[in-house]
C-alpha positions as CSV (number, residue, x, y, z in Angstrom):
1,E,156.1,176.5,65.9
2,D,155.1,175.0,69.2
3,L,153.9,171.7,67.6
4,L,157.5,171.8,65.9
5,K,158.9,172.0,69.3
6,Q,156.8,169.4,71.0
7,S,157.6,166.9,68.0
8,Q,161.3,167.4,68.6
9,N,160.9,166.8,72.2
10,F,159.1,163.7,71.6
11,Y,161.7,162.5,69.0
12,S,164.4,163.2,71.5
13,I,162.8,161.3,74.3
14,I,162.1,158.1,71.8
15,S,166.0,158.3,70.8
16,T,167.1,158.4,74.5
17,F,164.8,155.6,75.0
18,E,166.0,153.4,72.2
19,E,169.6,153.9,73.3
20,K,169.0,152.8,76.8
21,L,167.0,149.9,75.5
22,K,170.1,148.7,73.2
23,I,172.1,149.3,76.6
24,F,169.9,147.2,78.6
25,E,169.8,144.6,75.7
26,N,173.5,144.2,75.7
27,D,173.8,144.1,79.5
28,F,170.9,141.6,79.7
29,H,172.7,139.2,77.1
30,S,175.8,139.5,79.2
31,L,174.3,138.5,82.4
32,V,172.2,135.6,80.6
33,I,175.6,134.1,79.1
34,N,177.3,134.6,82.5
35,V,174.6,133.0,84.5
36,A,174.5,130.2,81.9
37,E,178.3,129.8,82.3
38,K,178.0,129.3,86.1
39,I,175.2,127.1,85.6
40,A,176.8,124.9,83.1
41,A,180.0,124.7,85.4
42,K,177.7,123.5,88.4
43,I,175.9,121.0,86.2
44,V,179.2,119.6,84.8
45,E,180.8,119.4,88.6
46,K,177.8,117.3,89.9
47,E,178.2,115.1,86.9
48,I,181.6,114.6,87.3
49,E,180.8,113.2,90.6
50,H,179.2,110.2,88.8
51,K,182.1,107.9,88.2
52,S,180.6,106.9,84.9
53,T,180.5,110.3,83.0
54,L,184.0,110.3,81.9
55,E,183.6,106.6,80.6
56,Q,180.8,107.8,78.8
57,I,182.9,110.8,77.3
58,L,185.5,108.5,76.5
59,E,183.5,105.9,74.6
60,K,181.6,108.7,72.9
61,N,184.7,110.3,71.7
62,L,186.6,107.0,70.6
63,R,183.9,106.0,68.3
64,K,184.9,109.4,66.4
65,I,188.2,108.0,65.8
66,I,187.7,104.2,65.0
67,G,190.7,103.0,62.7
68,A,193.1,105.1,64.6
69,N,196.1,102.9,65.6
70,D,198.1,105.1,68.0
71,I,195.8,106.8,70.5
72,V,197.0,108.8,73.7
73,I,194.4,109.7,76.2
74,K,195.4,112.5,78.5
75,L,193.4,112.7,81.7
76,N,193.6,114.4,85.1
77,P,195.9,112.3,87.4
78,E,192.8,111.5,89.8
79,D,191.0,110.1,86.8
80,N,194.1,108.2,85.2
81,S,194.3,105.1,87.2
82,R,190.5,104.5,87.7
83,I,189.8,105.0,83.8
84,Q,192.7,102.6,82.8
85,K,190.9,99.8,84.8
86,S,187.3,100.4,84.1
87,S,187.9,100.9,80.3
88,K,190.1,98.1,79.6
89,E,187.0,96.1,78.7
90,Y,185.5,98.7,76.2
91,L,188.7,99.2,74.6
92,T,189.2,95.4,74.0
93,S,185.7,95.0,72.7
94,S,186.0,97.8,70.4
95,G,189.1,96.7,68.6
96,I,191.5,99.5,69.8
97,T,195.0,98.0,70.4
98,K,197.5,100.6,70.9
99,I,196.4,103.0,73.6
100,R,198.2,105.0,76.2
101,F,197.0,106.9,79.0
102,E,198.7,109.9,80.3
103,A,198.3,111.9,83.5
104,N,198.2,115.8,82.9
105,E,197.6,118.5,85.7
106,N,196.3,120.8,83.3
107,I,193.0,118.8,82.3
108,Q,190.2,119.1,84.9
109,I,188.8,116.0,86.5
110,G,186.2,114.6,84.4
111,G,187.7,115.8,81.1
112,C,190.0,114.4,78.5
113,L,192.1,115.0,75.5
114,I,192.4,112.3,72.9
115,E,195.2,112.5,70.4
116,S,195.8,110.0,67.4
117,E,197.1,110.1,63.9
118,I,193.5,110.7,62.6
119,G,193.1,113.7,64.7
120,N,192.5,115.2,68.2
121,L,189.5,115.3,70.3
122,D,189.2,117.9,73.1
123,A,186.8,116.8,75.6
124,R,188.1,119.0,78.4
125,I,185.4,120.6,80.7
126,E,186.5,124.1,79.9
127,T,186.4,123.3,76.0
128,Q,182.8,122.1,76.5
129,I,181.4,125.0,78.6
130,N,183.3,127.5,76.2
131,E,181.4,125.8,73.2
132,I,178.0,126.3,75.1
133,I,178.8,130.1,75.8
134,K,179.9,130.7,72.3
135,A,176.7,129.1,71.1
136,L,174.6,131.4,73.2
137,E,176.8,134.4,72.1
138,N,176.3,133.6,68.5
139,H,172.6,133.4,69.1
140,F,172.2,136.6,70.9
141,N,174.3,138.3,68.0
142,S,172.0,136.7,65.3
143,I,169.1,138.6,67.2
144,E,170.6,141.8,67.2
145,I,171.1,141.6,63.4
146,E,167.4,140.9,62.7
């Protein structure tokens, strides 16, 4: 009887430990995601300070819609005039003929939204950070399943 009581106590302790471990894991995953989001935002903020970053984002995304005839690029007003000047050479050499730039206050500096009849490309900063966070969340969720 004493042995049974001790084994029940031991089982209770192990169960409590497992429950607390699960809580700790969930808290840890949330903490990692939160820290990763803040780190990503800081990195992006620093990268935006380099003027060529947005041009690279634009060139990369415009390659995805080669063949589009009517393209609208929405940018933060601070980026708009600078990009129009610096991207003309690239746009001319890539064969893109009909392109419009629009200033949009809702787009953070360094990001853009590209619309065409082929499809839309969302290269806004917050979208890129959200994709990183989703990937981390999916990774942690897949670990929990195993």
